C-alpha positions as CSV (number, residue, x, y, z in Angstrom):
1,X,17.2,-12.3,8.2
2,X,19.9,-10.0,9.7
3,X,21.0,-8.2,6.4
4,X,20.0,-4.6,6.9
5,X,17.0,-3.0,5.3
6,X,17.4,0.4,3.6
7,X,14.1,2.2,2.7
8,X,14.0,4.6,0.5
9,X,11.1,6.9,0.8
10,X,9.7,10.7,0.9
11,X,7.0,11.3,3.2
12,X,4.6,12.6,0.8
13,X,4.6,9.3,-1.2
14,X,3.4,5.5,-1.5
15,X,6.4,5.0,0.9
16,X,4.0,5.8,3.7
17,X,2.5,2.3,3.0
18,X,5.9,0.7,3.5
19,X,6.8,2.4,6.3
20,X,3.6,1.1,7.9
21,X,4.7,-2.3,7.0
22,X,8.0,-2.1,8.4
23,X,6.3,-0.9,11.7
24,X,3.9,-4.0,11.9
25,X,7.5,-6.1,11.4
26,X,9.2,-4.3,14.3
27,X,12.6,-5.1,13.1
28,X,15.3,-2.4,12.4
29,X,15.8,-0.7,9.2
30,X,17.6,3.1,8.1
31,X,15.5,5.3,6.4
32,X,17.0,7.3,3.3
33,X,14.6,10.2,2.5
34,X,14.8,11.2,-1.4
35,X,13.4,14.2,-2.1
36,X,11.5,14.7,-5.3
37,X,13.3,16.3,-8.4
38,X,16.8,16.0,-9.0
39,X,17.4,13.7,-6.0
40,X,15.0,11.1,-7.2
41,X,16.1,11.3,-10.8
42,X,19.8,11.0,-9.7
43,X,22.2,8.6,-11.2
44,X,22.8,7.5,-7.6
45,X,18.8,6.6,-7.0
46,X,18.6,5.6,-10.8
47,X,20.5,2.5,-9.9
48,X,18.4,1.5,-7.0
49,X,14.9,2.1,-8.8
50,X,15.3,3.1,-12.6
51,X,11.7,4.5,-12.4
52,X,13.0,7.6,-10.1
53,X,10.1,6.9,-8.0
54,X,9.9,5.7,-4.4
55,X,9.2,3.7,-2.4
56,X,12.0,1.1,-2.6
57,X,14.1,-1.4,-0.3
58,X,17.3,-2.7,-0.1
59,X,17.5,-5.7,1.8
60,X,21.1,-7.3,1.7
61,X,21.7,-7.6,-2.1
62,X,17.9,-7.8,-2.8
63,X,16.3,-4.4,-4.2
64,X,12.6,-4.4,-4.1
65,X,10.3,-1.5,-5.6
66,X,6.6,-1.0,-6.1
67,X,4.9,-0.9,-2.6
68,X,3.0,-4.5,-3.2
69,X,5.4,-6.3,-3.8
70,X,7.6,-4.8,-1.1
71,X,4.7,-5.8,1.7
72,X,4.8,-9.3,0.3
73,X,8.6,-9.4,0.0
74,X,8.8,-8.5,3.4
75,X,6.2,-10.5,4.6
76,X,8.0,-13.3,3.4
77,X,11.3,-12.3,4.8
78,X,10.2,-11.9,8.2
79,X,7.7,-14.8,8.7
80,X,7.9,-14.6,12.3
81,X,5.7,-11.2,12.4
82,X,2.7,-13.5,10.9
83,X,1.9,-11.0,8.2
84,X,1.4,-13.5,5.6
85,X,-0.9,-16.5,5.6
86,X,1.0,-19.9,5.4
87,X,1.7,-20.8,1.7
88,X,-1.0,-23.2,1.1
89,X,-3.9,-20.4,2.4
90,X,-2.8,-17.5,0.6
91,X,-6.0,-17.5,-2.0
92,X,-7.5,-14.3,-0.7
93,X,-4.2,-13.0,0.4
94,X,-2.8,-12.8,-3.2
95,X,-6.6,-11.8,-4.4
96,X,-6.6,-8.8,-2.6
97,X,-3.1,-7.5,-2.9
98,X,-3.6,-7.4,-6.6
99,X,-7.2,-6.6,-6.4
100,X,-5.6,-3.0,-4.9
101,X,-2.7,-2.7,-7.2
102,X,-4.5,-3.3,-10.1
103,X,-8.4,-2.5,-10.5
104,X,-8.8,-0.6,-7.4
105,X,-5.9,2.0,-8.0
106,X,-6.8,2.6,-11.7
107,X,-10.4,3.2,-10.9
108,X,-9.9,5.7,-8.3
109,X,-7.1,7.5,-10.3
110,X,-9.3,7.6,-13.4
111,X,-12.3,8.9,-11.5
112,X,-10.0,11.7,-9.9
113,X,-9.0,12.6,-13.3
114,X,-12.6,12.7,-14.5
115,X,-12.1,9.9,-16.9
116,X,-14.9,7.4,-17.2
117,X,-14.4,4.3,-19.7
118,X,-17.9,4.4,-22.0
119,X,-20.2,1.8,-20.9
120,X,-19.5,-0.3,-24.2
121,X,-15.7,-0.1,-23.7
122,X,-16.0,-1.1,-19.9
123,X,-15.2,-4.9,-21.0
124,X,-11.8,-3.9,-22.3
125,X,-11.0,-1.7,-18.9
126,X,-9.2,-4.1,-16.1
127,X,-11.5,-2.8,-13.7
128,X,-14.8,-2.4,-15.5
129,X,-16.4,0.6,-13.6
130,X,-15.9,2.2,-10.5
131,X,-19.1,1.4,-8.9
132,X,-18.3,-2.5,-9.4
133,X,-14.7,-1.6,-7.9
134,X,-16.4,-0.2,-4.8
135,X,-18.9,-2.9,-4.4
136,X,-16.2,-5.6,-4.7
137,X,-14.0,-4.0,-2.2
138,X,-16.8,-3.4,0.4
139,X,-17.6,-7.3,0.3
140,X,-13.8,-7.8,1.0
141,X,-13.8,-5.8,4.4
142,X,-17.4,-6.1,5.8
143,X,-18.2,-8.4,8.5
144,X,-15.4,-7.1,11.2
145,X,-12.6,-9.0,9.7
146,X,-9.5,-8.7,7.9
147,X,-9.3,-9.0,4.1
148,X,-7.5,-12.6,4.3
149,X,-9.8,-13.9,7.1
150,X,-9.6,-13.5,10.7
151,X,-6.2,-12.4,11.0
152,X,-4.3,-9.1,9.8
153,X,-1.9,-9.4,7.0
154,X,0.4,-7.3,4.7
155,X,-2.4,-7.3,2.7
156,X,-4.4,-5.1,5.2
157,X,-1.6,-2.8,4.8
158,X,-1.7,-2.3,1.2
159,X,-5.5,-2.6,0.8
160,X,-6.1,-0.6,4.0
161,X,-3.8,2.2,2.8
162,X,-5.7,2.6,-0.2
163,X,-8.8,2.8,1.5
164,X,-7.6,5.7,4.1
165,X,-6.1,7.4,1.6
166,X,-9.4,7.5,-0.4
167,X,-11.5,8.3,2.5
168,X,-9.4,11.1,3.6
169,X,-9.4,12.6,0.1
170,X,-12.8,11.8,-0.7
171,X,-11.6,9.6,-4.0
172,X,-13.3,6.3,-2.1
173,X,-17.4,6.7,-1.1
174,X,-17.7,6.7,2.6
175,X,-19.6,3.6,3.0
176,X,-20.0,2.1,6.6
177,X,-17.9,-1.1,5.9
178,X,-15.1,1.2,4.8
179,X,-15.2,3.6,7.6
180,X,-15.5,0.4,9.9
181,X,-12.3,-1.0,8.5
182,X,-10.5,2.3,8.6
183,X,-11.3,2.5,12.6
184,X,-9.7,-1.2,12.9
185,X,-7.0,-0.4,11.2
186,X,-6.4,3.1,12.5
187,X,-6.1,1.6,16.1
188,X,-3.1,-0.5,15.5
189,X,0.2,0.9,17.2
190,X,2.2,0.2,14.1
191,X,0.0,2.3,11.8
192,X,0.1,5.0,14.4
193,X,4.0,5.0,14.3
194,X,4.5,4.8,10.9
195,X,2.1,7.9,10.7
196,X,3.9,9.9,13.3
197,X,7.2,9.5,11.6
198,X,6.0,10.2,8.2
199,X,4.4,13.2,9.7
200,X,7.3,14.4,11.6
201,X,9.1,14.3,8.3
202,X,6.9,16.5,6.7
203,X,4.5,14.6,5.0
204,X,1.1,16.0,5.6
205,X,0.0,16.8,1.9
206,X,-1.2,14.9,-1.3
207,X,0.7,11.6,-1.8
208,X,2.7,11.2,-5.1
209,X,5.2,8.8,-6.5
């Protein structure tokens, strides 16, 4: 698809996930850095994302927000990059994309804030408990492959970003399977390029929006 990609981000945000995805695609894109505070809540940017958060992309007439949605959209928009399984083979791919966007992020965020659901209320929480999420995530990445099989996909960009971030800030347990998966991901050229670009733009601290 030849339409221009405009990437709205801040180097200290979840935009780092989308930057990595864009570098995996190896297609041209234009970056718009959106500063926190008034610029991110301006009328101009709210027309892109009414939540006043990054990341977001504009691809021709399409605007996509939310990092997992952007990753999935880009994988479909640029099938030549091979970052999504064939349409009939996407069970694991969708499963782990949504697992990371739902149970994993909620469990890690709540733990970081010291919020622990009472045992008798775990059934009301989408992730149950933190240990269950970690055990499930470990099974997804153990064995030397990737979350959707033997091939790296957009699901690895998203799931992997959560693991890399969680390990860096001691929010995810340092299990051998997670460490091995991190090593596989950090060796990717696109990951290194994306990290260098965001670090050069000033993204060395905590990730926010």
